[in-house]
N, C-alpha and C positions, 0 to 999 in steps of 0.2 A: 550713733552713740558717741557722746563726747568723751574725751580723755578723763574728765573729772568723774563722770558716771562710771566708766570702766574701772578707774582707780577705787572708787567706793565699793563696787561689787567685789573686786579682788580682795580688798581689805576685810570685808565682811566674811567672805569665804575662808580666808586665812584664820580669822578669829573664831570660825565655827558657827557663824550666824547666817541665817537665810537672808540674802540681800533684799528680798521682796517683803517678807512678813516680819523680819526682825527676830524671829524665834530661833532658839538654839538648835543647831542641827544635831541629829542623832550621832552618838559616838562611834557607831559602826559604819558610818558613811565612808566612801572612798576618799573624801577630803582629809581624813585623818592619817592617810598613808604618807610617809616621809617624802617619797619621790613626788607625789602630787603637790604637797605643800611647797617643796622646793621649786616646782614648776610655776606655781601661783606666785611665789615670791620673785622668781625671775621675770615673770610677766609684769608684775607691779614695778619692779626696778626699771625695766625697759620703758614703761610708760612715764615714770618719773624722770628718767634721763632724757627722753624725747621732749618732755615738757620744759625741762631746764634748758635744753639746747635751743628750743624755740624762743624762750624768754630772753636768752643771751642774744640770739640772732635779731630779735625785735629791737634791741637797744643799739644795734650797729647802724651806721649810715646806710642810705639806700643803694649806693653803688658798690658796696663791698662785693668783691669777687667778679665784678664786671671788667671786661677788657678795656684798656685805655684806647681811645680813638686818637687819631692824629690831631683832630680839632681840639680835643680836650687837653692833649699834651701842649698844644700851642697856647691855649689859655693859661695853663699852669706855668709855662715858661714866662709869659707876659706878666702874670701876677708876681712871680718870684722876682723878676727884674724890676718891677715897680716897688718892691720892698714889702709886699704883703707878708704877714706872718704865716708860718706853716699851719697853725691852728685855723686861721681865717681861710686859707686855701682848702683845708680839709672840709670845712663847713660848706664852702662854695661848691666844691666838687662832689660832696656827698661821699667822702672817703675817710678812712682813718688817718690819723697823724702818721702812723707808720707807713701807710701806703703812699702818702705824699712824699715823705722823706725818701722812701725807696725809689720812687719814680724820679725825684730830683737827682738822686745819686746815679741812677741808671743813665740819666741824660747828661751827666757830668757837671751838674751845677753845684753839687756839694760832695764832700767826701764822707766816707763812713765815720770818720772821727767827728764830723760836724753834726751828725744825727743825734737827736735827743732821745729817740725811742730805742729800746733794747728788749727784744724778746716777746712782748705781748702785743695785742692788737693796737691798743692805744696807750699802753703804759709808758710813762716818761720816767727814765732813770736819772738819778742825780749824778751818777758816775758810770762810766762804761764798765761792762762786766769784765771780770778778770778771767784770764785763761786758766785752765786746770793747772798748768805748770806754775803760773804765778801764785795761784791759791796755795798750791803745795809748798812752794818756797816760803810763803808767809807763815803757813802753819808750822813748817819745819823750824823756822827761826823762833817762833813763839815757844815751841816745845823745848828747844835748846836753851832758851832764856829761863824757862821754868826749872830745868834740870840743874842749871848752874847756880841757882839761888841757894 
């Protein structure tokens, strides 16, 4: 059974409809019990989450999560030294931009400050993230400025 069909069946049952005939189910059926409905909703939610995870995973490069080999690291270092962009290296290695930068940092070829990625798989941030302490100081200054007006 496909996830799509399982989702359709659960949705029908939650709505009180026979998934085979399309007829309304009797009101005294066990499906009208709150705990049964909650269980059906939990199952539907689990299927939808698994489907969303699979869709996100399908969009990632092929080598995500794979261990780096010595040979692959050597090719990465050569590409870096020849001036290839991190995006080009990511495509070439089937890795995310974040993985490329993390490996380059681990190999001592770049510093954390030179990385463009912050926090997401492939998200590129325009500015490095601020620490909680720095954010708190900024917010504190803004509050003080508002109070002094």
